[in-house]
C-alpha positions as CSV (number, residue, x, y, z in Angstrom):
1,M,80.6,27.3,-88.0
2,E,77.5,24.9,-86.9
3,L,74.6,25.7,-84.8
4,V,74.4,23.5,-81.7
5,V,71.5,22.6,-79.9
6,V,71.9,20.8,-76.5
7,D,69.0,19.7,-74.2
8,A,70.0,18.4,-71.0
9,P,68.5,18.2,-67.0
10,E,69.1,21.2,-65.2
11,Q,72.1,19.7,-63.0
12,F,74.2,19.5,-65.9
13,I,73.9,23.0,-67.5
14,G,77.2,24.5,-65.8
15,V,79.0,21.2,-67.3
16,V,77.6,21.7,-70.8
17,T,78.3,25.7,-70.9
18,E,81.8,25.0,-69.9
19,R,82.9,22.2,-72.3
20,L,81.2,24.5,-75.3
21,G,82.8,27.5,-73.4
22,E,86.3,25.7,-73.8
23,R,85.7,25.0,-77.6
24,R,85.0,28.7,-78.5
25,G,81.0,28.1,-78.4
26,R,78.9,31.3,-78.3
27,M,75.8,31.1,-76.4
28,L,72.9,32.3,-78.3
29,K,69.8,31.4,-76.3
30,M,68.7,29.3,-73.2
31,S,65.2,28.3,-72.4
32,N,63.7,26.2,-69.3
33,P,60.7,24.5,-70.3
34,G,59.8,23.9,-66.5
35,Y,60.1,19.8,-66.7
36,G,63.5,19.6,-65.3
37,R,65.5,20.0,-68.6
38,A,66.8,22.9,-70.1
39,R,67.8,23.7,-73.9
40,M,70.7,25.8,-75.0
41,E,71.3,27.0,-78.5
42,Y,75.0,27.9,-79.3
43,R,77.3,28.7,-82.5
44,I,80.4,26.8,-82.3
45,P,83.4,26.1,-84.9
46,S,82.8,23.2,-86.7
47,R,86.3,21.7,-85.6
48,A,85.1,21.8,-82.2
49,M,82.5,19.2,-82.5
50,I,85.4,16.9,-83.6
51,G,84.9,14.2,-80.5
52,F,82.3,16.6,-78.5
53,R,79.3,14.3,-78.9
54,G,81.2,11.7,-76.7
55,E,82.5,14.0,-74.3
56,I,79.3,15.7,-73.2
57,L,77.3,12.2,-73.2
58,T,79.9,11.1,-70.8
59,A,79.8,14.4,-68.7
60,T,75.8,14.3,-68.5
61,R,75.9,10.6,-67.8
62,G,74.1,9.9,-71.0
63,T,71.2,12.3,-70.8
64,A,71.9,15.1,-73.2
65,L,70.2,15.4,-76.9
66,L,72.3,17.0,-78.9
67,N,71.6,18.3,-82.6
68,S,74.0,20.7,-84.8
69,T,73.4,22.2,-88.5
70,F,75.7,23.9,-91.0
71,D,75.4,27.9,-89.9
72,G,77.9,29.6,-92.2
73,W,81.2,30.9,-92.2
74,E,83.7,32.8,-90.2
75,P,87.2,34.1,-90.3
76,W,89.4,31.9,-88.1
77,G,88.9,32.5,-84.3
78,G,92.2,30.9,-83.0
79,S,93.4,27.5,-81.8
80,M,91.4,25.5,-79.2
81,M,92.4,24.8,-75.8
82,K,94.9,21.6,-75.8
83,R,94.5,18.6,-73.7
84,A,96.1,18.9,-70.4
85,A,97.5,15.3,-70.3
86,G,100.8,14.1,-71.8
87,A,101.3,11.2,-73.9
88,I,102.6,7.5,-73.4
89,V,105.1,6.7,-76.2
90,S,107.0,3.2,-77.1
91,D,110.4,3.7,-77.1
92,R,111.0,0.4,-79.4
93,G,109.2,-1.9,-81.4
94,G,108.1,-5.4,-80.5
95,S,104.4,-6.8,-79.0
96,A,103.2,-5.6,-75.8
97,T,103.6,-7.6,-73.0
98,P,101.2,-7.9,-70.0
99,Y,104.2,-7.5,-67.4
100,A,105.2,-4.4,-68.6
101,L,101.9,-2.8,-69.0
102,H,100.9,-3.8,-65.5
103,H,104.3,-2.0,-63.9
104,L,103.2,1.0,-66.4
105,Q,99.6,1.3,-65.5
106,A,100.2,4.0,-62.6
107,R,101.7,6.6,-65.2
108,G,98.1,6.6,-66.9
109,S,95.6,5.1,-69.3
110,F,96.4,2.9,-72.6
111,F,95.2,2.4,-75.7
112,I,96.5,-1.0,-76.4
113,A,96.3,-4.4,-74.8
114,P,98.8,-7.1,-74.2
115,G,100.0,-8.8,-77.4
116,A,99.5,-5.2,-79.7
117,D,102.3,-4.6,-82.2
118,V,103.8,-1.3,-81.4
119,Y,107.0,0.7,-83.2
120,E,109.2,3.3,-82.0
121,G,107.5,6.7,-81.7
122,M,104.0,4.9,-81.3
123,I,101.6,6.5,-78.8
124,V,100.2,3.8,-76.5
125,G,98.6,5.7,-73.9
126,E,97.5,9.0,-72.0
127,H,100.1,10.3,-69.6
128,N,98.6,11.4,-66.4
129,R,100.9,14.2,-66.5
130,P,101.5,17.0,-68.9
131,N,104.9,15.8,-70.4
132,D,105.5,12.8,-72.4
133,T,106.8,9.6,-71.4
134,D,108.8,7.3,-73.4
135,V,108.5,3.8,-72.0
136,N,109.2,0.3,-72.9
137,V,106.0,-1.8,-73.4
138,I,107.5,-5.1,-74.6
139,R,109.7,-5.7,-71.3
140,E,109.2,-9.0,-70.2
141,K,110.2,-10.2,-66.9
142,K,113.6,-11.9,-66.2
143,L,113.8,-15.5,-65.9
144,T,115.1,-17.5,-62.8
145,N,115.5,-21.1,-61.5
146,V,111.9,-20.5,-59.5
147,R,109.1,-21.0,-62.0
148,N,105.7,-20.2,-61.3
149,H,103.4,-20.9,-64.1
150,G,100.7,-18.7,-64.8
151,K,102.0,-15.9,-62.8
152,D,102.4,-13.6,-65.3
153,E,99.2,-14.0,-67.4
154,N,97.2,-13.4,-63.9
155,V,98.1,-9.7,-63.7
156,L,95.2,-7.3,-63.5
157,L,95.0,-4.7,-66.4
158,A,92.8,-1.8,-67.0
159,P,90.4,-2.3,-70.2
160,A,92.1,-0.3,-73.0
161,R,90.4,2.8,-74.2
162,V,89.3,2.0,-78.0
163,L,90.2,4.8,-80.2
164,T,87.9,5.7,-83.2
165,I,89.1,7.9,-86.1
166,E,87.1,11.0,-84.5
167,T,88.2,10.4,-80.8
168,A,91.7,10.3,-82.3
169,M,91.3,13.5,-84.1
170,E,90.1,15.0,-81.2
171,W,93.1,13.5,-78.8
172,I,96.1,14.7,-80.8
173,D,97.9,17.6,-80.2
174,A,99.9,19.6,-82.6
175,D,103.0,17.3,-83.1
176,E,100.9,14.2,-83.3
177,L,99.5,12.2,-86.3
178,V,96.5,9.7,-86.9
179,E,97.4,6.8,-88.4
180,V,94.2,4.6,-90.2
181,T,94.5,1.1,-91.6
182,P,92.0,-1.4,-92.3
183,E,92.6,-3.0,-89.0
184,A,93.0,-0.2,-86.1
185,V,93.1,3.4,-85.7
186,R,96.4,4.5,-84.1
187,V,98.0,8.0,-83.0
188,R,101.7,8.5,-83.2
189,K,104.4,11.2,-82.7
190,S,104.7,12.9,-86.0
191,V,108.6,12.3,-85.5
192,L,109.0,8.7,-84.3
193,E,112.8,8.6,-83.3
194,I,113.2,9.7,-79.7
195,N,116.7,11.6,-80.3
196,R,115.2,13.6,-82.9
197,R,111.9,14.2,-81.4
198,P,111.7,17.7,-79.8
199,R,109.9,17.9,-76.1
200,R,105.8,18.3,-76.2
201,S,105.5,21.5,-74.9
202,E,108.3,22.8,-77.7
203,A,106.7,21.1,-80.4
204,I,103.5,22.5,-79.8
205,E,104.7,26.4,-79.5
206,D,106.4,25.8,-82.8
207,A,103.4,24.6,-84.6
208,Q,101.1,27.3,-83.2
209,S,103.8,29.9,-84.3
210,V,103.7,28.6,-87.8
211,G,99.9,28.4,-87.9
């Protein structure tokens, strides 16, 4: 367990309490010195702090101050709330193309940029729906007799979300793994082959029943 102290503007009290409550935090004390900021003290499992600093800074627009210290041990309190979104998974290996990513942007946000090497079972983005979706990110535009040089290179793509070890560990679900190499941090399905991989909801239920 950790003792977490958050100092944030008054307008973000609700956001802070909601986010810490989702991570099984218990409020011990809250004070308001009268300067437009509030100080909240929580006792929370250490595993719940993975990825939390970046999340709370985003939620409070960079105005929150956070400090945490070790505060003893407690019995296992149960699983944390899982992410609501599914994963966008590459269904084959190769090099990601701007053409494919451009046409898949409506499905969610991506963790890779054009030219990135991908493989079957690698998670390339976060789906905007609860289910997982397998996609072809190496698809290229079919060639025709009419050529327009530079057209495919000018597609507009949203910047890729860069994963760190901490944010990747916080993001993954029960059926997923973090892959760390000297060059990159990736996330992947524990079962890479599409035809052997269970659906996301089934994999999470099986993992929780084993735990």
